[in-house]
N, CA, C and O atoms as CSV, one atom per row, in Angstrom:
chain,resi,resn,atom,element,x,y,z
A,1,MET,N,N,-151.342,27.704,30.282
A,1,MET,CA,C,-152.067,26.506,30.597
A,1,MET,C,C,-153.528,26.852,30.804
A,1,MET,O,O,-153.846,27.852,31.448
A,2,SER,N,N,-154.415,26.036,30.267
A,2,SER,CA,C,-155.829,26.341,30.389
A,2,SER,C,C,-156.432,25.570,31.550
A,2,SER,O,O,-155.971,24.489,31.917
A,3,ARG,N,N,-157.466,26.153,32.110
A,3,ARG,CA,C,-158.162,25.515,33.225
A,3,ARG,C,C,-159.406,24.820,32.708
A,3,ARG,O,O,-160.014,25.267,31.735
A,4,ILE,N,N,-159.791,23.719,33.359
A,4,ILE,CA,C,-160.981,22.988,32.985
A,4,ILE,C,C,-162.155,23.645,33.696
A,4,ILE,O,O,-162.108,23.912,34.896
A,5,HIS,N,N,-163.190,23.894,32.942
A,5,HIS,CA,C,-164.384,24.542,33.481
A,5,HIS,C,C,-165.053,23.612,34.502
A,5,HIS,O,O,-165.197,22.421,34.224
A,6,PRO,N,N,-165.460,24.106,35.654
A,6,PRO,CA,C,-166.095,23.276,36.695
A,6,PRO,C,C,-167.361,22.566,36.218
A,6,PRO,O,O,-167.638,21.461,36.686
A,7,ALA,N,N,-168.120,23.138,35.329
A,7,ALA,CA,C,-169.342,22.497,34.832
A,7,ALA,C,C,-168.991,21.245,34.015
A,7,ALA,O,O,-169.730,20.260,34.029
A,8,LEU,N,N,-167.866,21.296,33.312
A,8,LEU,CA,C,-167.428,20.152,32.530
A,8,LEU,C,C,-167.007,19.006,33.454
A,8,LEU,O,O,-167.318,17.847,33.181
A,9,VAL,N,N,-166.321,19.313,34.519
A,9,VAL,CA,C,-165.928,18.296,35.498
A,9,VAL,C,C,-167.176,17.671,36.112
A,9,VAL,O,O,-167.261,16.452,36.260
A,10,LEU,N,N,-168.138,18.511,36.467
A,10,LEU,CA,C,-169.390,18.022,37.052
A,10,LEU,C,C,-170.123,17.097,36.067
A,10,LEU,O,O,-170.698,16.092,36.486
A,11,ALA,N,N,-170.110,17.412,34.799
A,11,ALA,CA,C,-170.781,16.587,33.791
A,11,ALA,C,C,-170.122,15.209,33.699
A,11,ALA,O,O,-170.814,14.195,33.604
A,12,PHE,N,N,-168.790,15.171,33.726
A,12,PHE,CA,C,-168.095,13.879,33.648
A,12,PHE,C,C,-168.300,13.034,34.907
A,12,PHE,O,O,-168.344,11.805,34.839
A,13,VAL,N,N,-168.423,13.690,36.031
A,13,VAL,CA,C,-168.620,12.972,37.285
A,13,VAL,C,C,-170.062,12.484,37.400
A,13,VAL,O,O,-170.295,11.370,37.869
A,14,ALA,N,N,-171.025,13.290,36.984
A,14,ALA,CA,C,-172.438,12.969,37.158
A,14,ALA,C,C,-172.989,12.071,36.045
A,14,ALA,O,O,-173.994,11.388,36.247
A,15,LEU,N,N,-172.353,12.064,34.889
A,15,LEU,CA,C,-172.878,11.321,33.741
A,15,LEU,C,C,-173.102,9.833,34.028
A,15,LEU,O,O,-174.160,9.316,33.668
A,16,PRO,N,N,-172.173,9.125,34.652
A,16,PRO,CA,C,-172.440,7.701,34.909
A,16,PRO,C,C,-173.655,7.464,35.807
A,16,PRO,O,O,-174.320,6.434,35.695
A,17,PHE,N,N,-173.939,8.399,36.679
A,17,PHE,CA,C,-175.085,8.231,37.573
A,17,PHE,C,C,-176.408,8.562,36.892
A,17,PHE,O,O,-177.470,8.146,37.356
A,18,LEU,N,N,-176.347,9.297,35.813
A,18,LEU,CA,C,-177.561,9.679,35.100
A,18,LEU,C,C,-177.952,8.653,34.033
A,18,LEU,O,O,-179.098,8.634,33.583
A,19,ALA,N,N,-177.019,7.811,33.633
A,19,ALA,CA,C,-177.310,6.808,32.604
A,19,ALA,C,C,-178.223,5.735,33.194
A,19,ALA,O,O,-178.077,5.374,34.362
A,20,PRO,N,N,-179.154,5.228,32.406
A,20,PRO,CA,C,-180.055,4.189,32.928
A,20,PRO,C,C,-179.296,2.888,33.205
A,20,PRO,O,O,-178.348,2.542,32.500
A,21,TRP,N,N,-179.727,2.190,34.229
A,21,TRP,CA,C,-179.123,0.907,34.571
A,21,TRP,C,C,-179.573,-0.140,33.565
A,21,TRP,O,O,-180.668,-0.029,33.014
A,22,PRO,N,N,-178.760,-1.147,33.317
A,22,PRO,CA,C,-179.192,-2.213,32.399
A,22,PRO,C,C,-180.409,-2.937,32.974
A,22,PRO,O,O,-180.546,-3.091,34.187
A,23,ALA,N,N,-181.267,-3.365,32.090
A,23,ALA,CA,C,-182.468,-4.079,32.523
A,23,ALA,C,C,-182.073,-5.428,33.125
A,23,ALA,O,O,-181.158,-6.097,32.645
A,24,VAL,N,N,-182.765,-5.799,34.159
A,24,VAL,CA,C,-182.528,-7.083,34.803
A,24,VAL,C,C,-183.655,-8.016,34.391
A,24,VAL,O,O,-184.826,-7.639,34.424
A,25,ALA,N,N,-183.302,-9.226,34.007
A,25,ALA,CA,C,-184.306,-10.196,33.586
A,25,ALA,C,C,-185.196,-10.568,34.757
A,25,ALA,O,O,-184.731,-10.720,35.887
A,26,ALA,N,N,-186.456,-10.709,34.479
A,26,ALA,CA,C,-187.415,-11.116,35.506
A,26,ALA,C,C,-187.180,-12.581,35.858
A,26,ALA,O,O,-186.819,-13.377,34.991
A,27,PRO,N,N,-187.380,-12.938,37.109
A,27,PRO,CA,C,-187.210,-14.344,37.478
A,27,PRO,C,C,-188.246,-15.206,36.762
A,27,PRO,O,O,-189.327,-14.723,36.423
A,28,PRO,N,N,-187.928,-16.463,36.533
A,28,PRO,CA,C,-188.888,-17.324,35.843
A,28,PRO,C,C,-190.162,-17.480,36.658
A,28,PRO,O,O,-190.133,-17.557,37.887
A,29,SER,N,N,-191.266,-17.523,35.955
A,29,SER,CA,C,-192.540,-17.681,36.649
A,29,SER,C,C,-192.704,-19.132,37.074
A,29,SER,O,O,-192.163,-20.039,36.442
A,30,HIS,N,N,-193.433,-19.339,38.121
A,30,HIS,CA,C,-193.656,-20.688,38.638
A,30,HIS,C,C,-195.051,-21.148,38.257
A,30,HIS,O,O,-195.938,-21.295,39.098
A,31,THR,N,N,-195.211,-21.367,36.968
A,31,THR,CA,C,-196.503,-21.844,36.485
A,31,THR,C,C,-196.466,-23.355,36.400
A,31,THR,O,O,-195.400,-23.967,36.465
A,32,GLU,N,N,-197.605,-23.933,36.257
A,32,GLU,CA,C,-197.699,-25.386,36.129
A,32,GLU,C,C,-197.072,-25.822,34.815
A,32,GLU,O,O,-197.256,-25.148,33.802
A,33,PRO,N,N,-196.334,-26.932,34.799
A,33,PRO,CA,C,-195.745,-27.400,33.540
A,33,PRO,C,C,-196.818,-27.810,32.545
A,33,PRO,O,O,-197.908,-28.243,32.920
A,34,ASN,N,N,-196.492,-27.668,31.304
A,34,ASN,CA,C,-197.406,-28.024,30.233
A,34,ASN,C,C,-197.472,-29.550,30.126
A,34,ASN,O,O,-196.442,-30.182,29.891
A,35,PRO,N,N,-198.649,-30.161,30.291
A,35,PRO,CA,C,-198.739,-31.617,30.220
A,35,PRO,C,C,-198.237,-32.182,28.898
A,35,PRO,O,O,-197.732,-33.303,28.865
A,36,ALA,N,N,-198.365,-31.439,27.820
A,36,ALA,CA,C,-197.903,-31.931,26.519
A,36,ALA,C,C,-196.389,-32.075,26.508
A,36,ALA,O,O,-195.860,-32.970,25.848
A,37,SER,N,N,-195.675,-31.199,27.237
A,37,SER,CA,C,-194.225,-31.293,27.253
A,37,SER,C,C,-193.754,-32.438,28.127
A,37,SER,O,O,-192.599,-32.852,28.022
A,38,MET,N,N,-194.616,-32.962,28.988
A,38,MET,CA,C,-194.249,-34.050,29.866
A,38,MET,C,C,-194.598,-35.416,29.269
A,38,MET,O,O,-194.326,-36.452,29.875
A,39,ALA,N,N,-195.187,-35.409,28.105
A,39,ALA,CA,C,-195.613,-36.669,27.497
A,39,ALA,C,C,-194.392,-37.528,27.192
A,39,ALA,O,O,-193.378,-37.036,26.696
A,40,VAL,N,N,-194.502,-38.794,27.490
A,40,VAL,CA,C,-193.419,-39.723,27.198
A,40,VAL,C,C,-193.649,-40.346,25.840
A,40,VAL,O,O,-194.736,-40.249,25.271
A,41,GLY,N,N,-192.627,-40.980,25.331
A,41,GLY,CA,C,-192.733,-41.600,24.025
A,41,GLY,C,C,-193.602,-42.839,24.049
A,41,GLY,O,O,-194.139,-43.236,25.083
A,42,ALA,N,N,-193.719,-43.424,22.898
A,42,ALA,CA,C,-194.533,-44.625,22.726
A,42,ALA,C,C,-193.867,-45.817,23.403
A,42,ALA,O,O,-192.652,-45.828,23.596
A,43,PRO,N,N,-194.662,-46.814,23.762
A,43,PRO,CA,C,-194.092,-48.035,24.344
A,43,PRO,C,C,-193.143,-48.724,23.361
A,43,PRO,O,O,-193.312,-48.637,22.145
A,44,VAL,N,N,-192.142,-49.410,23.920
A,44,VAL,CA,C,-191.168,-50.135,23.105
A,44,VAL,C,C,-191.211,-51.601,23.513
A,44,VAL,O,O,-190.971,-51.941,24.672
A,45,ASN,N,N,-191.518,-52.468,22.549
A,45,ASN,CA,C,-191.536,-53.903,22.797
A,45,ASN,C,C,-190.105,-54.405,22.694
A,45,ASN,O,O,-189.543,-54.474,21.601
A,46,ILE,N,N,-189.514,-54.755,23.831
A,46,ILE,CA,C,-188.104,-55.133,23.838
A,46,ILE,C,C,-187.845,-56.499,23.202
A,46,ILE,O,O,-186.690,-56.871,22.996
A,47,ASN,N,N,-188.893,-57.242,22.892
A,47,ASN,CA,C,-188.708,-58.528,22.210
A,47,ASN,C,C,-188.696,-58.405,20.694
A,47,ASN,O,O,-188.227,-59.315,20.011
A,48,THR,N,N,-189.197,-57.309,20.157
A,48,THR,CA,C,-189.241,-57.160,18.695
A,48,THR,C,C,-188.503,-55.920,18.197
A,48,THR,O,O,-188.266,-55.790,16.996
A,49,ALA,N,N,-188.137,-55.012,19.092
A,49,ALA,CA,C,-187.511,-53.747,18.683
A,49,ALA,C,C,-186.108,-53.976,18.133
A,49,ALA,O,O,-185.337,-54.783,18.653
A,50,ASP,N,N,-185.802,-53.240,17.064
A,50,ASP,CA,C,-184.443,-53.272,16.545
A,50,ASP,C,C,-183.617,-52.201,17.267
A,50,ASP,O,O,-184.132,-51.489,18.129
A,51,VAL,N,N,-182.353,-52.095,16.913
A,51,VAL,CA,C,-181.449,-51.161,17.576
A,51,VAL,C,C,-181.978,-49.735,17.505
A,51,VAL,O,O,-181.972,-49.015,18.503
A,52,LYS,N,N,-182.432,-49.336,16.337
A,52,LYS,CA,C,-182.913,-47.963,16.148
A,52,LYS,C,C,-184.106,-47.660,17.057
A,52,LYS,O,O,-184.176,-46.583,17.649
A,53,GLU,N,N,-185.040,-48.602,17.169
A,53,GLU,CA,C,-186.214,-48.390,18.013
A,53,GLU,C,C,-185.826,-48.392,19.496
A,53,GLU,O,O,-186.366,-47.609,20.277
A,54,LEU,N,N,-184.902,-49.260,19.881
A,54,LEU,CA,C,-184.458,-49.300,21.277
A,54,LEU,C,C,-183.780,-47.996,21.675
A,54,LEU,O,O,-183.835,-47.596,22.838
A,55,MET,N,N,-183.144,-47.336,20.720
A,55,MET,CA,C,-182.474,-46.062,20.998
A,55,MET,C,C,-183.457,-44.932,21.285
A,55,MET,O,O,-183.046,-43.847,21.696
A,56,LYS,N,N,-184.731,-45.168,21.077
A,56,LYS,CA,C,-185.752,-44.166,21.404
A,56,LYS,C,C,-186.024,-44.114,22.903
A,56,LYS,O,O,-186.639,-43.168,23.395
A,57,LEU,N,N,-185.563,-45.134,23.627
A,57,LEU,CA,C,-185.691,-45.119,25.080
A,57,LEU,C,C,-184.708,-44.087,25.633
A,57,LEU,O,O,-183.600,-43.942,25.116
A,58,GLU,N,N,-185.108,-43.381,26.668
A,58,GLU,CA,C,-184.283,-42.336,27.243
A,58,GLU,C,C,-182.995,-42.924,27.829
A,58,GLU,O,O,-183.034,-43.835,28.656
A,59,GLY,N,N,-181.865,-42.391,27.390
A,59,GLY,CA,C,-180.576,-42.821,27.901
A,59,GLY,C,C,-179.986,-44.039,27.223
A,59,GLY,O,O,-178.907,-44.493,27.604
A,60,VAL,N,N,-180.671,-44.579,26.224
A,60,VAL,CA,C,-180.169,-45.764,25.519
A,60,VAL,C,C,-179.500,-45.312,24.226
A,60,VAL,O,O,-180.151,-44.812,23.310
A,61,GLY,N,N,-178.190,-45.501,24.177
A,61,GLY,CA,C,-177.425,-45.191,22.974
A,61,GLY,C,C,-177.283,-46.425,22.110
A,61,GLY,O,O,-177.833,-47.485,22.410
A,62,ARG,N,N,-176.539,-46.266,21.037
A,62,ARG,CA,C,-176.373,-47.374,20.085
A,62,ARG,C,C,-175.762,-48.604,20.754
A,62,ARG,O,O,-176.248,-49.715,20.539
A,63,ARG,N,N,-174.731,-48.440,21.544
A,63,ARG,CA,C,-174.044,-49.601,22.131
A,63,ARG,C,C,-174.964,-50.366,23.085
A,63,ARG,O,O,-175.000,-51.596,23.047
A,64,VAL,N,N,-175.702,-49.662,23.933
A,64,VAL,CA,C,-176.612,-50.343,24.868
A,64,VAL,C,C,-177.733,-51.035,24.089
A,64,VAL,O,O,-178.128,-52.150,24.432
A,65,ALA,N,N,-178.238,-50.389,23.060
A,65,ALA,CA,C,-179.286,-51.001,22.233
A,65,ALA,C,C,-178.757,-52.289,21.581
A,65,ALA,O,O,-179.464,-53.295,21.514
A,66,GLU,N,N,-177.521,-52.244,21.109
A,66,GLU,CA,C,-176.923,-53.440,20.510
A,66,GLU,C,C,-176.776,-54.555,21.552
A,66,GLU,O,O,-176.981,-55.728,21.240
A,67,LYS,N,N,-176.423,-54.191,22.781
A,67,LYS,CA,C,-176.293,-55.186,23.845
A,67,LYS,C,C,-177.642,-55.825,24.175
A,67,LYS,O,O,-177.709,-57.014,24.483
A,68,ILE,N,N,-178.715,-55.034,24.110
A,68,ILE,CA,C,-180.057,-55.582,24.354
A,68,ILE,C,C,-180.388,-56.624,23.285
A,68,ILE,O,O,-180.876,-57.708,23.604
A,69,VAL,N,N,-180.126,-56.299,22.030
A,69,VAL,CA,C,-180.406,-57.228,20.934
A,69,VAL,C,C,-179.533,-58.476,21.066
A,69,VAL,O,O,-180.022,-59.590,20.874
A,70,GLU,N,N,-178.256,-58.308,21.388
A,70,GLU,CA,C,-177.354,-59.451,21.567
A,70,GLU,C,C,-177.843,-60.353,22.704
A,70,GLU,O,O,-177.838,-61.577,22.571
A,71,TYR,N,N,-178.258,-59.759,23.805
A,71,TYR,CA,C,-178.752,-60.536,24.944
A,71,TYR,C,C,-179.997,-61.325,24.536
A,71,TYR,O,O,-180.125,-62.508,24.850
A,72,ARG,N,N,-180.901,-60.661,23.841
A,72,ARG,CA,C,-182.136,-61.307,23.382
A,72,ARG,C,C,-181.824,-62.455,22.431
A,72,ARG,O,O,-182.446,-63.514,22.519
A,73,ASP,N,N,-180.876,-62.261,21.530
A,73,ASP,CA,C,-180.496,-63.315,20.589
A,73,ASP,C,C,-179.863,-64.510,21.307
A,73,ASP,O,O,-180.072,-65.655,20.907
A,74,SER,N,N,-179.098,-64.251,22.353
A,74,SER,CA,C,-178.415,-65.321,23.094
A,74,SER,C,C,-179.321,-66.048,24.075
A,74,SER,O,O,-179.193,-67.261,24.243
A,75,HIS,N,N,-180.235,-65.332,24.726
A,75,HIS,CA,C,-181.042,-65.903,25.807
A,75,HIS,C,C,-182.510,-66.122,25.439
A,75,HIS,O,O,-183.274,-66.643,26.252
A,76,GLY,N,N,-182.902,-65.745,24.263
A,76,GLY,CA,C,-184.302,-65.867,23.867
A,76,GLY,C,C,-185.083,-64.634,24.276
A,76,GLY,O,O,-184.531,-63.719,24.887
A,77,PRO,N,N,-186.362,-64.606,23.944
A,77,PRO,CA,C,-187.180,-63.427,24.250
A,77,PRO,C,C,-187.305,-63.200,25.761
A,77,PRO,O,O,-187.261,-64.134,26.561
A,78,PHE,N,N,-187.461,-61.940,26.110
A,78,PHE,CA,C,-187.670,-61.585,27.510
A,78,PHE,C,C,-189.041,-62.099,27.944
A,78,PHE,O,O,-190.008,-62.015,27.187
A,79,LYS,N,N,-189.121,-62.623,29.151
A,79,LYS,CA,C,-190.393,-63.124,29.675
A,79,LYS,C,C,-191.150,-62.053,30.457
A,79,LYS,O,O,-192.378,-62.078,30.531
A,80,LYS,N,N,-190.406,-61.114,31.039
A,80,LYS,CA,C,-191.020,-59.987,31.740
A,80,LYS,C,C,-190.095,-58.778,31.583
A,80,LYS,O,O,-188.883,-58.944,31.445
A,81,PRO,N,N,-190.646,-57.582,31.602
A,81,PRO,CA,C,-189.838,-56.377,31.359
A,81,PRO,C,C,-188.628,-56.238,32.289
A,81,PRO,O,O,-187.586,-55.733,31.873
A,82,GLU,N,N,-188.756,-56.677,33.533
A,82,GLU,CA,C,-187.683,-56.527,34.509
A,82,GLU,C,C,-186.415,-57.289,34.108
A,82,GLU,O,O,-185.326,-56.956,34.576
A,83,GLU,N,N,-186.539,-58.294,33.259
A,83,GLU,CA,C,-185.374,-59.049,32.803
A,83,GLU,C,C,-184.384,-58.170,32.044
A,83,GLU,O,O,-183.205,-58.508,31.937
A,84,LEU,N,N,-184.850,-57.070,31.532
A,84,LEU,CA,C,-183.977,-56.149,30.809
A,84,LEU,C,C,-182.818,-55.688,31.696
A,84,LEU,O,O,-181.748,-55.348,31.192
A,85,ARG,N,N,-183.025,-55.677,32.994
A,85,ARG,CA,C,-181.983,-55.242,33.936
A,85,ARG,C,C,-180.784,-56.170,33.926
A,85,ARG,O,O,-179.720,-55.795,34.419
A,86,LYS,N,N,-180.922,-57.367,33.381
A,86,LYS,CA,C,-179.808,-58.306,33.304
A,86,LYS,C,C,-178.803,-57.917,32.217
A,86,LYS,O,O,-177.672,-58.403,32.204
A,87,VAL,N,N,-179.221,-57.047,31.317
A,87,VAL,CA,C,-178.356,-56.626,30.213
A,87,VAL,C,C,-177.314,-55.649,30.749
A,87,VAL,O,O,-177.638,-54.709,31.475
A,88,GLU,N,N,-176.054,-55.889,30.379
A,88,GLU,CA,C,-174.981,-54.993,30.788
A,88,GLU,C,C,-175.256,-53.584,30.246
A,88,GLU,O,O,-175.532,-53.416,29.058
A,89,GLY,N,N,-175.180,-52.589,31.112
A,89,GLY,CA,C,-175.434,-51.206,30.705
A,89,GLY,C,C,-176.804,-50.710,31.110
A,89,GLY,O,O,-177.079,-49.514,31.012
A,90,ILE,N,N,-177.679,-51.609,31.567
A,90,ILE,CA,C,-179.005,-51.203,32.021
A,90,ILE,C,C,-178.963,-51.163,33.546
A,90,ILE,O,O,-179.104,-52.188,34.213
A,91,GLY,N,N,-178.771,-49.973,34.077
A,91,GLY,CA,C,-178.737,-49.799,35.526
A,91,GLY,C,C,-180.092,-49.374,36.058
A,91,GLY,O,O,-181.061,-49.254,35.309
A,92,SER,N,N,-180.146,-49.149,37.357
A,92,SER,CA,C,-181.425,-48.786,37.971
A,92,SER,C,C,-181.936,-47.439,37.471
A,92,SER,O,O,-183.144,-47.258,37.318
A,93,GLY,N,N,-181.038,-46.494,37.214
A,93,GLY,CA,C,-181.475,-45.182,36.727
A,93,GLY,C,C,-182.127,-45.256,35.358
A,93,GLY,O,O,-183.192,-44.684,35.128
A,94,LEU,N,N,-181.470,-45.970,34.454
A,94,LEU,CA,C,-182.022,-46.115,33.110
A,94,LEU,C,C,-183.331,-46.884,33.153
A,94,LEU,O,O,-184.273,-46.549,32.434
A,95,TRP,N,N,-183.397,-47.909,33.987
A,95,TRP,CA,C,-184.630,-48.692,34.136
A,95,TRP,C,C,-185.769,-47.807,34.637
A,95,TRP,O,O,-186.872,-47.840,34.091
A,96,GLU,N,N,-185.503,-47.017,35.675
A,96,GLU,CA,C,-186.558,-46.172,36.256
A,96,GLU,C,C,-187.068,-45.132,35.264
A,96,GLU,O,O,-188.262,-44.832,35.241
A,97,LYS,N,N,-186.175,-44.579,34.444
A,97,LYS,CA,C,-186.591,-43.587,33.447
A,97,LYS,C,C,-187.532,-44.170,32.399
A,97,LYS,O,O,-188.368,-43.452,31.850
A,98,ASN,N,N,-187.403,-45.470,32.117
A,98,ASN,CA,C,-188.113,-46.074,30.984
A,98,ASN,C,C,-189.097,-47.169,31.339
A,98,ASN,O,O,-189.754,-47.699,30.443
A,99,ARG,N,N,-189.225,-47.527,32.581
A,99,ARG,CA,C,-190.012,-48.712,32.947
A,99,ARG,C,C,-191.465,-48.658,32.487
A,99,ARG,O,O,-192.063,-49.699,32.215
A,100,THR,N,N,-192.037,-47.464,32.396
A,100,THR,CA,C,-193.435,-47.371,31.950
A,100,THR,C,C,-193.567,-47.567,30.439
A,100,THR,O,O,-194.661,-47.830,29.941
A,101,ARG,N,N,-192.460,-47.441,29.713
A,101,ARG,CA,C,-192.509,-47.580,28.257
A,101,ARG,C,C,-192.074,-48.943,27.770
A,101,ARG,O,O,-192.304,-49.277,26.608
A,102,ILE,N,N,-191.452,-49.743,28.623
A,102,ILE,CA,C,-190.938,-51.046,28.224
A,102,ILE,C,C,-192.040,-52.075,28.326
A,102,ILE,O,O,-192.618,-52.278,29.394
A,103,VAL,N,N,-192.329,-52.723,27.212
A,103,VAL,CA,C,-193.401,-53.725,27.181
A,103,VAL,C,C,-192.889,-55.019,26.577
A,103,VAL,O,O,-191.866,-55.050,25.894
A,104,ILE,N,N,-193.641,-56.106,26.851
A,104,ILE,CA,C,-193.384,-57.440,26.300
A,104,ILE,C,C,-194.651,-57.858,25.590
A,104,ILE,O,O,-195.734,-57.823,26.175
A,105,LYS,N,N,-194.530,-58.255,24.333
A,105,LYS,CA,C,-195.696,-58.737,23.590
A,105,LYS,C,C,-195.342,-60.003,22.877
A,105,LYS,O,O,-196.184,-60.579,22.188
């Protein structure tokens, strides 16, 4: 039976400690946000917009856009932007996200 050389045992034991540790990602920097990335989309006239244009509002999918058009067709043009809240599917969160972009012309 052969014996294992002590230097070989030492190499196997010490090798994991000699290997470099994996690099750790640096934490994200806390710089000011880029104003261009915060830009909102163009205003949307809810009295003339079609379904596709209404879907450009944040959080408005096809079904909600269709409901806006149906409401407008049934009740006539909106008199003020806040009337949009009467449409089923337009809650306070969706309204707050888009209120600066919703216009009446």
